NUMIGU-522459 format. One record per residue: residue in three letters; x, z, y of N, C-alpha, C, O in turn. Coordinates in steps of 0.001 Angstrom, whole numbers, plus 500000, padded with zeros to 6 digits. Each point is the difference from the previous one (the first is absolute). Example, Ala and Ser with C-alpha at 12.3 -4.5 7.8 and 13.67 -1.06 7.14 Angstrom:
! residues 2
ALA513190507800494310499110500000501190500900500000501200501036500665499981 SER498614498615501069500820500060501190499230500730501090500509500169501108 
***
This chain:
! residues 431
MET504039222042771110500884500935499341499865501356500678499912500087501225 ILE500071500978497961499822501353500533501249500816499691500542499932498897 TYR499915500855502109501146500883499807499631501394500479499551500174501133 THR500640500825498001499715501398500343501197500851499623500742499659499079 ARG499452501454501632501102500900499662499823501334500704499286500105500998 VAL501383500923498459500231501273500687501499500263499955500735499300499305 SER499721501714501441501444500204500157500635500790498867501151499740499650 THR498137501216499766500615500883499005499148500104498747498810499685500010 LYS501817500760498917499309500210498725498929501070500146498926499909499405 GLU501388501121501408499033501082500191498723499471500649498899500407499630 GLN501248498682501341498823499411500631499208499168499005498769499991500021 ALA501948499312499109499313499174499002499238500852499007498926499614499537 ASP501631501555500131499397500861498978498858500847500553499016500254499305 LYS501118500185501958499123501058500484498855499533500901499077500776500247 ASN500951497998500247498867499575500821499482498641499553500533499380499080 LEU498435500186501581499332498765499612500342498860500953499238499040500116 SER501897501057500565500357499008501006500106498597499418499506499044500598 LEU501127500823498253500153498676499394498645499399499653499750498819500244 GLU499383502003499186498659499522499638499213499615501249499284498998500006 THR500851501804501053499306499716501260500490498685500603499205499180500460 GLN502116500634499530500583498767500545499483498773499247499568499018500604 LYS500488501061498068499592498852499197498515499690500178499600498838500080 LYS499599502210499982498556499800500175499709499314501335499203499064500065 ALA501443501406500988499779499410501328500465498541500038499348499159500618 CYS501762500544498732500525498629499969499056499076499223499771498859500404 ASN499683501637498481499072499192499201498710499709500768499465498892499947 ILE500050502124500766498789499796500809500254498940501070499145499154500262 TYR502033500898500352500355499039501041500041498578499437499471499072500611 THR501161500759498219500106498648499424498633499471499592499728498811500164 GLU499398502062499301498654499568499613499188499586501224499256499020499971 ARG500905501754501112499236499715501216500396498642500591499172499294500575 HIS502108500357499273500478498741500591500067498865498981500407498885500328 GLY499195501403498445499953498964498987501369499541499508500167498845499606 TYR500815502061500416501334499644499542500129500237498495499399500927499457 SER501388498233499878500317500201498589501343500735499896500981499598500626 VAL499055501467498591501219500803499859500805499471498812499562500092498853 LEU501599499362501428500851499453498938500742501098499239500222499878498795 ALA500161501193501903500777501061499346499937501276500829499765499975501208 ASN500454501143498102500109501305500653501410500534499771500500499991498874 PHE500135500472502192501326500592499893499992501380500629499116500336500789 GLY501892500465498846500078501359500520499346500960499039500350500071498821 GLY498688500671501707499303500962499161500895501141499555499721500646498990 THR501364499613501754500936501046499616500651500559501254499595499666501114 PHE501427501195498709500689500598501149501297499243500272500855499858499126 GLU499266499660502113501196499299500446500175500274501483499036499934500763 SER502187500372499650500244500228501414499957498686500765500533498990499540 ALA498834501024501628499922498788500823501162499907500979500046499072500808 GLN500893501869499138501117499968500941501024498942499629500799499594500844 THR499192499955497915500862498890499613499154498995499238498907500321499535 ASP501606498461500340499288498976499239500560499861498593499751498998499331 GLU501025502027500199500538499990498645499026500721499072500338501010499381 ARG498443498448500535498945500623499208499639499076498853499866498790500183 ARG499978501781498646499762499182498815498726499188500130500023498779499847 GLU498865501887500434498727499295500097499975499067501211499459498896499933 PHE501124501556501161500048499191501208500828498730499761499602498904500393 THR501549501265498959500863498862499691499315499046499022500104498779500122 ALA499198501804498913499269499162499036498921499182500695499765498843499651 MET499583501762501328498956499290500742500591498816500766499444498901499982 LEU501689501332500694500632498921500758500465498874499078499878498822500337 ALA500653501547498503500429498989499030498807499179499513500098498784499836 PHE498777501892499935498787499316499560499532499004501065499600498879499687 VAL500456501549501568499573499146501106500830498724500058499466498907500188 LYS501842501243499649500902498848500110499842499025498829500150498790500169 LYS499544501752498631499965499161498811498605499492499655499850499086499189 SER499138501505501424498628499650499638499699498531500301500318499495501077 LYS499065499832497954499602498608500184498668499892500730499660498952500551 GLN499587502155499444498745500043500731500272500437501434500879500826500246 HIS498382498630500680500219500334501403499509501423500285498877500359499645 ILE501955500426500984499650501361500389499916500046501515500943499626500698 SER497929500833499801499779500010501451500211501377500618500445500113501142 TYR499227500956498081500047501339500587500585501015499017499830499897498785 ILE500856501074501782500354501231499285499166501097500644500189500332501170 ILE498891500226498060499058500995500517500573501391499784500366500364498882 VAL499712500423502206500466501393499914498987500896500708499213499550500833 TYR500831501718498812499076500953500633500361500175501471499121500002500862 SER502171500146499422500505500061501376501398499410500012500646499917498956 LEU499829499672502208501297499344500086501145500899499553501003499508499483 GLU498862501805500710501069500913499579500089500078498475501030500405499462 ARG497899499211499840500074499924498536500879498814499577500567499999498908 PHE499537499001501961500814498828499688501479500295500232500815499820499095 SER499536500630502102501403500271500314500087500857501254499174499891500907 ARG501863500979499124500207500880501144501464499966500444500531501015500449 ASN500125497827499429501401499915500419500213498805500907499084499209500225 ASP502144500659500302500276498955500984500013498600499408500185499021500723 ASN499621500877497966499960498694499351498588499434499939499814498837499642 SER499191501975500704498602499609499804499599498812500874499273499119499542 ILE501188500845501708499635498888500899500597498697499492499333498966499969 TRP501951501098499627500645498790499467499296499518498741499775498802499828 LEU499877502132499291499375499640498734498617499390500224499635499020499351 SER499602501562501566498673499429500288500129498584500562499165499137499732 GLY501912500633501067500229498655500522500362499013498909499558498851500032 GLN501257501588498982500360499125498892498779499655499147499851498863499551 LEU499285502114500230498773499748499237499077499046500757499325499158499407 ARG500664500997501920499144499121500812500457498545499882499173499089500027 LYS502130500688499843500513498640499815499512499389498695499893498781499871 LEU499805502104499142499472499537498720498475499876500030499373499659498997 GLY500046500623502166498549499912500132499284501256499534498811499960499684 ILE501914501166500272499422501251499502499955501015501134501005500242500668 GLU497829500346499543499826501027501019499804501369499343499389500114498937 ILE501136500905501709499768501381499544498755500499500703499943500026501230 VAL499068500366498002498719500424500561499782501475499694500040500419498842 SER499726500370502217499722501425499844498503500245500064499335499586500950 VAL500133501095498028498564500280499931499568500898501146498927499806500572 THR501899501175499769499621500993501020500507499641501390499717500709500965 GLN501040498183499146500520499577501310499727498500500178500934499199499965 PRO497823500420500220499651498573500091500654499327501204499727500349501148 ILE501137498684498570500720499270501051499947498514499677500212499600498855 ASP499507499590502143499995498550499825501416499484500257500389499770501145 THR500376500051497775501395499577500153500142498487500187501118499485500030 SER497763499801500095500077498560500270500377499731501451500377498883500354 SER499519502156500492500365499855501414501306500734500274500395500895499253 SER500265498711501829501265500640500382499792501473500342500824500848499657 SER498070499447501020499731501397500365499752500849498756500396501165499959 GLY498945498258499017499765500734498757501297500271499256500206501088499463 GLN500670497905500512501291500189499349500824501075500719500672500809499360 MET499266499191501989500709501024500762499437501387499702500747500971499882 GLN497925499109499997499364501277499696500449500509498628500252501193499832 GLN499846497903499190500451500402498672501451500483500047500349500999499371 LYS500495498279501383501398500412500127500110501385500629500841500805499602 MET498302499466501384500019501313500649499650501096499003500606501072500008 LEU498414498658499131499629500994498990501144500236499008500239501130499576 PHE500468497787500057501174500163499135501062500857500697500613500866499377 LEU499596498887501912500994500767500757499607501472500092500849500885499894 PHE497862499366500304499542501383500049500240500711498665500347501180499962 GLY499459498074498943500263500576498686501463500368499838500325501071499488 GLU500569498029500955501435500285499919500370501175500906500783500870499617 PHE498640499143501597500267501087500948499560501341499423500695501006500144 ASP498159499001499209499507501226499371500962500475498918500234501200499851 ASN500324497851499391500985500365498974501226500644500618500504501003499496 GLN499984498407501620501177500549500661499737501414500515500855500879499889 LEU497968499329500668499652501343500478499968501002498855500498501119500125 ARG498909498465498753499951500883498833501399500334499510500293501140499639 LYS500573497837500354501364500205499530500741500994500884500696500885499503 GLU499152498964501818500656500916500928499494501424499821500779500953499980 LYS497901499178499890499428501327499801500461500601498682500283501194499903 CYS499787497939499073500417500463498679501463500452500042500343501036499430 ALA500517498196501238501422500355500092500169501325500735500789500853499593 ALA498453499307501505500078501255500752499517501165499146500565501093500045 GLY498375498659499169499483501045499120500982500366498902500147501172499655 ILE500531497816499791500988500252498945501154500828500543500449500955499365 LYS500029498666501828501116500742500594499616501450500257500771500916499713 GLU498035499287500829499532501366500250499858500774498691500320501186499928 MET499201498131499050499854500616498677501361500443499460500137501096499456 LEU500868498033500702501351500337499545500577501168500787500630500890499428 LEU499153499107501886500525501077500838499391501347499627500618501046500201 ARG498174498923499260499349501238499553500364500363498559499532500999499454 GLY501331498145499939500517500352498680499200499462498837500168500465498872 TYR498956498555501374499184499441498923500488498590499651500143499149500878 TRP500108500618497845500488498694499548498819499040499863499035500324499308 PRO501011498490501338498813499145500078499747499104498789498871499553499800 THR502142500178499396499826499051498887500196500713498667500028501229499936 ALA500107497985499006500171500580498665501311500776499929501028499493500448 PRO498967501713499006501230500795499903500898499465498890499554499189499188 PRO501707501253500761500920499514498962499695500591498632499101500826499847 LEU501664498734499169499857500494498630500081501521499982500840500605500667 GLY498261500001498549500009501454499885498913500680500796499876501225499970 TYR499318497974500759498945500567500840498655499358499690499926498861499539 ASP499016501892500724498629499504499924499307500249501332500284500980500688 ASN498797498113499668499093500222501126498736500667499477499364499479499083 ILE500264501655501479498761500664499598499194500358501245500518499986501117 ARG498221500330498675499130500436501090499634501464499793499490500382498947 VAL500777500430502069499644501419499965499127500283501212500464499952501139 GLU498255500346498601499025500246501061499955498827500987499913500183501214 GLY500150498609498216499895498796500809501290499569500666500029498964500664 LYS501031501799499177501281499661500624500990499513498954500048500518498885 ARG500738498483501487500987499417499093501236500887499926500532500442501019 LYS499914499807497750501223500764499786500893499252499022499523499353499067 ILE501786500749501164500987499396499110500657501130499210500702500843500559 VAL499055499154498130500459501106499159500906499477498884499938498830499623 VAL500891502054499869500933499658498930499252499914498677499223500893499664 ASN501010498032499584499394499868498676501036500283498904501097500475500291 GLN498555499235498457500898500297498881501323499231500107501056500527499652 LYS498883498240500824501243499235500176500881500645501057501225500006499880 GLY498146500537501156500761500695501034500709501224499452501116500311500416 LYS498245500386498652500640501170499387501204499585499158500993500723499918 LEU498906498101499457501157499490499253501138499628500956501175500184499682 LEU498462499293501489501033499658500983500701501253500506501198499965500280 LEU498073501139499842500632501273500366501069500378498974501086500455500360 GLN498594499352498369500991500267498956501230499110500185501131500441499796 ALA498637498303500591501115499077500197500920500478501121501223499924499878 PHE498189500566501208500817500548501091500817501190499505501182500121500324 ASN498198500747498899500711501172499476501103499607499028501069500611499999 TRP498688498384499179501047499527499076501206499495500786501148500209499608 LYS498569499126501503501081499439500812500890501097500567501223499870500035 VAL498142501220500412500767501084500626500595500948498964501192500303500040 ASN497982500159499044500441501058499086500885499495498865500910500705499563 GLU498829498077499958500776499472498877500925498856500402500792499517499192 GLU499098500054502072500843498929500534499944498736499119501016499359499734 LEU497772500314499832499823498798499180500049498766500887499617500054501168 ASN500853498833498277499937498755500754498599499409499888499184500463499203 ASN500549498526501592498645499439500065499532499405498679498817500075499668 GLU502099499340499584499617499396498722499549501063499004499026499804499274 ALA501688501326500693499609501091499101498634500561500411499175500325499146 ILE500597499785502153498711500488500496498896499003499668498901500394499609 ARG501385498335500543499007498967499678499588500092498539498817499885499680 GLN502149500323499434499711500091498568499175501242499677499096499950499166 ARG501214501162501493499215501226499779498556499808500446499069500397499300 LEU500754498996501859498641499763500498499229499076499060498807500197499767 ALA501876498798499697499359499073499060499531500739498755498930499708499466 GLN501867501245500074499612500791498822498746500825500271499237500311499085 LYS500561500040502189498821500787500384498828499116500426498966500497500445 GLY501211498164499410498901499082500264500012499338501362499085499238500314 LEU501929501031500513500089499384501320501153498998499988501166500385500085 LYS498501498331499810501016498960499892500275499375501366499111499454500654 LEU502150500648499748500441499457501278501307499255499809500760500301499079 ASN499508498723501789501304499357499921501024500803500802499644500909500750 HIS501625498744499081501083500776500607499894500015501521500216501039500624 GLN499459497839499967499918499911501451498862500847500548500110500585501077 ARG498801499473498174498847500801500457500363501482500060499532500714500886 ILE501294499753498186500441501403500011500731500290501303499738501006500658 SER501179498106499708500763500190501236499081500017501216500196500803500912 GLU498800498313499110499054499948501112499214501304500117499758500490501103 ILE499852500056497774499240501249500005500845501139500567499519500790500812 PHE501729499290498763500875501052500497500248499866501502500247501001500673 ARG499690497783499859500244499776501420498729500126500846500084500005501228 ASN498767500095498153498728499963500720499630501398500499499614500868499216 SER500507499335502088499760501331500576498525500388500005499665501135500338 PHE499448497939499293498577500339499883499807501146499011499100500826500156 TYR501766499212498815499861500999498947500329501415500481499607500977499361 CYS501117499141501767500283501347500531499157500295501237500290500936500745 GLY498664498261499472499039500304501055500225499293501313499305500284500976 LEU501660498788499080500269499276501240499444498580499934499869499429498917 MET499803500003502247499452498658500045500749499167501031500307500471501095 ALA499980498287498538500567499017500930499195498717499863499550499655498907 HIS500271499646502197499178498783499995500441499141501167500456500523501016 ASN499412498143498852500454499120501087499232500241501294500520499719501080 MET498246500800498835499247500299501204500507501252500723499663500234501161 LEU501151500566498142500548501206500616501291499722500753500556500894500638 GLU499920497872499288501164499548500763501222500898499781500657500427500950 GLY499626499845497786501201500750499651499810501505499898500898500706499542 ARG497965499786500871499757501445499910499622500392498572499448499201499243 VAL500860502041500411499619500552498705499049501156500249500307500907500774 ILE498536499063498571498925500969500253499796500884498782500104499544498861 GLU499608501709501388499624500920498924498597499625499519499040500052500769 GLY500845499570497956498726499544499462499136501117499463500474501110499760 ASN498245498583500054499053500971499437499855499859498494499230500740499387 GLN501492498328500003499902499823498562500637501172499248500871500696500521 GLU498673499499498254500608501026499156501426499585499651500256498832499708 LYS500665502115500321501402499693499737500284499993498503499540500874499265 VAL501215498140500298500489499990498620501205500918499877500118500757499037 VAL500782499172501947501221500813499989500176500651501364499409499566500989 SER501402501472499052500339500633501271501014499139500738500669499157499402 LYS499437501063501901500992499256500772501413500331499530500878499138499988 GLU499331502111499630501326500409499538500394499226498745501127499516499891 LEU497937500368499161500282499269498767500203498524500286500881499368499417 PHE498305500075501481500141498589500360501379499719500587500642499014499640 LEU499818501861501271501308499810500624501122500201498994501021499314500059 GLN498795501615499024501000500191498951500159498742499156501117499567499722 VAL497762499854499875500044498790499176500673498868500752500817499280499427 ASN498855500550501847500592498906500758501458500245500318500759499057500226 GLY499636502207499793501423500301500114500748499567498761501124499505500084 LEU498248500682498754500624499567498751500049498492499904500950499436499457 LEU498013499900501075499969498545499914501108499359500829500400498867499734 ASP500098501857501271501090499469500808501340500127499292501008499475500473 GLN499006501217498399501197500087499182499837499061498818498900499519499727 ASN502189500223499577499921499130498837500122500848498744500913500817499882 ALA498180498991499196499957500846498811501110499705499012500126500708499001 HIS500688498267501244501011499619499020501403500409500400500964499551499380 GLY499185501297501649501311500513500344500784499109500930501196500229500182 TYR498196498766500417500709499182500971499114499795501222498781500152499927 LYS501823499511501162499297499875501271500028498562500485501047499354500006 LEU497788500152500402499919498645500539500249500025501505499383500789500715 VAL501511498360499768500301499907501419499830498546500416500517499089499352 GLU498743500705501749499688498625500404501271499225500347500197498890499504 GLU500667501678501338501258499342500354501130500968499692500064501085500579 ASN500815498538498527501096500881499577501250499148499822500018499109499151 PRO501025501146501628501213499175499909500690500085498647500820499146499665 ALA498846501897499545500631500142498681499389499048498976500619499702498979 ILE498165499822501295499318499095499058499406498819500773498783499817499991 PRO502039499390500668499489498906500837499387498845499216499308499161500576 LEU500942500788498101499533498860499207498640500237499346499519499140499262 LYS499850502016500994498694500252499381498994498964500493500021499600501164 ARG499103499975497936499009498968500246500643498682500450499355499171500642 PHE501920500652499013500703498753500266500538499402498701499931498790499786 ILE500609502078499348500514499545498716498915500106498934499094500828500093 TYR501019498310498887499009499949498933500587500554498701501197499885499739 CYS497931500714499460500401500502498687500370498818499100499263499017499915 GLU501880501093499421500451498896499145499172499884498727500036498967499332 ASP499215502085500323499215499990498758498568499507500206499515499150499254 CYS499812501395501772498576499644500178499741499178501252498898499482500181 GLY502102500391500687499853499145501170499269500615501175499699499295500963 ARG500000502012498994499306500651501115501010500582500978501139500292499637 LEU498421499875501629500870500568501017500353501448499656499165500745499487 MET502075499644500799500466501350499683499902500891501232500143499537501132 ARG499616501726498633499909500989501067501243500868499989500830499904499096 GLY499295500950501926501145500887500069499577501450500052498921500317500500 TYR501930500581498981499680501426500040501282500813499925501067499489499657 LEU498799501797500675501114500936499929499757500977498866498995500710499992 ALA501920499329499053499948501008498936500576501292500578501212500118500184 LYS497924500836500096500405501192500744501068500818499267500951500480500618 LYS498891499675498083500938500847499258501412499431500046500973500746500112 LYS499138497934499802501321499358500017500424499604501409501174499713500237 ASP497872500268500704500241499542501358500564498575499990500945499679500721 ILE498441499477498437500422498606499867498785499105500194498921500274499474 HIS501267498660501283498922499038500205499999498970498877501044499601499482 TYR497727499982500159499835499000498951498974498954500434499141500257500843 TYR500973498560498560498932499007500055499253500061498678500606500119498936 LYS498056499798501143499181500185498798498894498964499938499350499694501000 CYS500452499771497797498855499122499774498781500860499714500077500948499219 ASN498802498728501405498813500846499867499071499574498869498946500605499807 THR501431498363499445499173499574498873500039501063498909501071500450499592 VAL497746499945499943499926501028498961500709499522498740499701498926499477 GLY501234501874500045500717499665498776501253499180500211500755499770499056 CYS499484499779502186501181499163500240501263500848500102501019499673499392 CYS498917501420501376501100500979500091501320499365500436501063500382499510 ASN498877498673501387501225499349500481500473500711501264499485499744501088 ASN501487501140498770500584500733501122501415499495500252500756499750499061 LYS499598500100502218501341499568500369500561500939501063499313500348500961 ASN501934500056498858500676500822500989500073499223501315500558498904500048 ALA498872501672501027499904499277501265501377499699500589500224498914500535 GLY500697502047499369501319499789500576500717498820499371500585499178500705 LYS499374500734497984500668498902499300499329498660500278500672498987500197 LEU497984501017499818499288498751500241500194499526501436500129498802500250 ASN499892502143500695500259499645501395501379499361500151500170499023500728 GLU500815501549498568501361499474500080500079498585499421500667499130500559 THR498649500652498324499970498663499400499380498990500962500512498895500180 PHE498380501507500431499325499113500950500884499716501213500037498876500501 TYR500670502142499962500908499830501145501106498998499667500359499151500817 ASN500163500966497986501071499078499588499488498553499935500707499063500370 ILE498061500775499155499418498652499956499858499435501409500349498846500251 LEU499133501979500676499852499550501377501359499711500635500161499043500758 ASN500808501805498914501330499845500593500628498662499609500815499449500740 TYR498801500036498101500517498719499539499608498877500960500726499018500162 PHE498090501151500482499502498965500900500336500276501469499530499281500882 SER501262501733499388500301500356501389500984499022500615500810499384499307 LEU499102500486502012500913499135500739501243500785500431499937501211500216 GLN501149498111499902501205500625500519499796500320501488499270499300500701 GLU501377501753499759499824500411501387500440498919500980499490499906501116 ASP501458499289498446500508498974500919499289498655499837500491498977500476 ALA498339501023498842499245498758499831499534499486501362499595500793500850 PRO500455497894499369499595499435501294498541500351500339499151500127499118 VAL500598500019502152498643500325500465499018498907499599498851500285499663 GLU501606498448500373499120498894499635499518500115498558498847499696499692 VAL502064500755499415499645500175498587498987501133499846499033499882499248 ARG501199501214501469499076501139499938498600499585500482498995500332499372 ASP500959498937501754498700499569500551499279499046499052498779500050499851 LEU502011499077499510499399499044499069499392500710498790498890499685499571 ILE501864501284499887499495500755498838498782500829500395499041500102499234 LYS500995500485501949498858500797500469498753499129500129498907500399499597 ALA501269498412500968498858499089500164499442499568498653498785499922499822 GLN502114499796499220499554499581498678499279501127499265498994499771499329 MET501530501452500805499359501153499360498598500219500569499057500298499267 THR500824499549502059498689500172500639499006498949499508498843500305499712 THR501634498453500200499141498910499527499560500230498561498828499830499663 THR502130500562499488499691500256498583498995501136499853499067499920499202 PHE501135501137501578499080501148499937498595499582500412499021500369499352 ASN500881498858501731498683499560500476499300499110498974498783500074499833 GLU501992499086499481499422499142498966499483500821498825498940499709499444 MET501825501325500181499615500824498849498786500866500299499227500322499098 THR500599500059502176498871500881500359498890499243500700499089500616500555 ASP500966498067499431498981499189500665498612500285499415499799499954498787 GLY499280500333502078498623500264499560499707501453499703498840500381499842 GLN502220500456500078499760501401499656499192500703501093499077500758499703 GLN501274498986501570499267500632501090498553499515500047499087500763500316 ASP500719497953499365498625499483499951499198500704498923498826500318500190 ASP501828499926498664499323500696498899499645501422500406498906500484499711 LEU502040500191500971499731501359500453498843500020500995499140500880499949 GLY500848498143500955498914499934500976498653499798499335498999500584500417 LEU500975498575498530498758499753499276499526501265499289498809500314500006 LEU502132500412499379499655501248499310499470501032500988499017500685499718 GLU501629499426501438499546500959501012498612499628500516499178500875500271 SER500569497832499862498678499555500432498931500342498957498898500427500344 GLN501447499378498369499070500350498925499725501501499991498866500427499783 LEU502186500378500455499830501451500024499128500422501173499173500901499866 PHE501008498450501289499178500296501174498530499705499717499126500807500313 ASP500609498028499092498622499619499662499389500973499003498820500337500094 LEU501992500114498945499500500934498994499670501350500634499009500632499632 ASN501811499811501313499710501250500706498686499895500768499227500957500051 LYS500518497870500550498745499793500713498808500051499044498938500518500345 LYS501251498939498445498929500047498999499706501436499600498841500386499846 ILE502223500411499985499819501400499614499260500756501098499095500785499717 GLU501293498978501543499317500654501115498534499573500069499113500823500227 ARG500646497885499573498632499483500064499153500568498863498828500323500194 LEU501771499797498620499285500574498860499602501431500297498884500418499693 GLU502031500334500906499706501397500334498901500093501035499117500851499894 GLU500926498278501114498944499994501014498638499698499388499005500648500327 ARG500957498369498789498720499620499385499449501121499124498788500194499907 TYR502123500539499451499544501126499170499440501116500876498958500582499698 ILE501758499709501401499550501059500907498659499647500636499140500861500185 GLU500694497853500146498753499554500618498898499762498970498916499524500339 GLU501369500813498389499035499904498899499530498569499772498852499763499626 GLU502050499290500603499673498606499712500263499664498535499397499075499456 ILE501498501673499909500310499797498582499895501326499271500096501067500607 SER499706498856498084499852501202499188501355500606499672501037499362500177 THR498943501878499344501231500679499578500665499248498863501227499930499931 GLU497969499507499177500539499239498868500832498812500476501110499780499514 LEU498352499455501436500731498851500519501230500441500793501055499370499924 TYR498802501711500834501135500514500784501163500375499084501145499631500260 ASN498557501102498670501060500411499068500598498798499278501211499929499791 LYS497929499125499829500472498822499266500982499179500823501108499706499551 TYR498474499924501667500856499144500820501117500787500676501062499448500286 GLY498704501846499973501059500826500570501199500088499066501143499860500435 SER498596500373498283501077500064499009500707498646499883501224499933499897 LYS497986498996500120500574498652499888500922499695501178501105499492499813 TYR498436500819501403500812499717501184501271500841500023501063499506500375 LEU498836501767499223501177500860500007501041499535498997501199500072500270 GLU498350499448498566500940499462499016500699498763500556501207499832499826 GLU498030499302500846500600498815500613501007500401501075501056499382500137 LYS498605501656500620500887500445501070501308500541499442501072499712500531 LYS498842501067498403501218500531499385500888498868499511501221500040500152 GLY498148498943499256500773498862499515500697499256501134501166499626499879 LEU498106500159501239500598499317501143501132500815500609501035499449500375 GLU498767501880499725501047500848500568501254499969499142501118500001500515 GLU498688499970498176501151499951499100500747498676500148501229499975500044 VAL498021498926500032500643498682500170500712499928501344501101499457500092 LEU498269501095500963500627500016501312501306500779499980500997499577500584 TRP498987501566498737501215500817499914501108499227499293501135499948500471 LYS498523499459498403501012499260499241500534498815500802501192499696499956 SER497912499635500779500412498824500759500877500366501184500944499282500329 SER498738501852500318500726500375501211501252500806499720500957499966500774 ARG499035500779498090501140500851499701500807499527498815501070500543499724 GLY498438498452499568500749499486498856499959500906498805500917499962499180 GLY498058500855500684499935500919498860498658500654499926499040499552500627 GLU500888501521498600498757500708499793499939501202500924501035500410500526 PRO497798500170499690499883501199500805500978501061499512500154500197498795 HIS500513500494502146501117500848499636499617501428499702500877500799499673 SER497875499561500420499619501376499698498561500029499541499342498966499883 GLU500178502249499858498612500161499563499048499993501175498788500062499795 HIS501712499865501437499148500038501172499187498722500059500556498924500221 GLN498176501172499591499142498823499946498878500127501009499768501072500560 PHE499547497838499666498839499982500889498898500878499440499666499914498818 SER499765500941502044498887500851499577498689499341500374499693499903501188 PRO499515499638497843498787499259500324498970500835500734499130499455500678 GLN500958501876499194499010500820500672500245500051501497499055500050500787 PHE502253499937499621500297500175501405500770498856500617500024499869501224 GLY500619499282497952500839498953500554501255500543500657500436499462501017 ILE500172501616498418501217500580500535501052500033498939499709499742498832 LYS501531500575501545501090500100499056500603501391500070499944500670501031 ASN500628499747497863500769501227499930499190501228500432500504500854500729 GLY498265499226498827499219501194500259499358499958501367499695498929500524 VAL500095502277500066499268500094501263500906499567501142499579500004501157 
***
């Protein structure tokens, strides 16, 4: 069996490495009189992980094949694998009677010394990867400190080459986004109205994406990145909006366009996200009607319009609770018994909730690692821009969904404002 690969699409398109590898492997098998049952690879796949389509297909073929397979022929051991799993995998294949044979690194793996030599070569491959990663990370950080964005820019920008140098410039979509910023400031439109206007001009976005764009300081020339450790750098990209306009828009976003103000903890509306709408069953929020200076509870379902005077509803709730209150002269034993029973009942009702939260947080952590790994692979040119954009969008959508579920699970309701995660920077509430 023969396996060939290169790391990137560009390598597959622009050089003859795959053809050279296959030719050398075929010559080797002919010289030794081996019969080739199948060829795998022949494409670009990173060897830093074993989650490779052709590589996985080859292993599946090996396990299911009814014909005995003695060797997997590769051009060099680094074409097979360059991660810490390679030694274990070669050992598992050896248990099946299959040896990995490198055309350019002839090693007799029938002896202990040969097997050790092969393991050393695998380790050197992994070590080389780690060195490249460290150098790449240092290069990315230096690139960011000099104001150059290392990966694909956000919506509204194009990557171009000017005299051999990469530049990030505003495209037609970016000019439409400038109009959106101006609509927000000059006409005080809400995000939904802006979304509809942009759609009429051919730029279709969802409501949450509008909020993310307004919060993304990349558009006013600033850059933030996890490698900058909280610092914000003046970028070299072309600006969509001025800093003044960006700050104006974000000042408006901190206000509510409907004449009421959201407050996280407010003694005047203690029942928000606790009581449910009697019509649609969703949790109700609280707000202050400024003109009347009266607090209300409101259902946020479009078209429901269920508003309740907070003072009256609070009083009703107080009276209900007061019905269950103990007399001041109630025996201590009775109070302790009721307290113990209430604690037990509460624990029974919330049993498993913390486990669920822990599982969600673990999933979010794993997803963040995938996003970081995807970005690293793109920067190191292991994957194409097409794959980066495809899986980057997929992971970010999954992340938004997990964050929303986490919020609902931990707070008992929906996110309380338009402040959302910014996929470009991973920050909240602007810069």
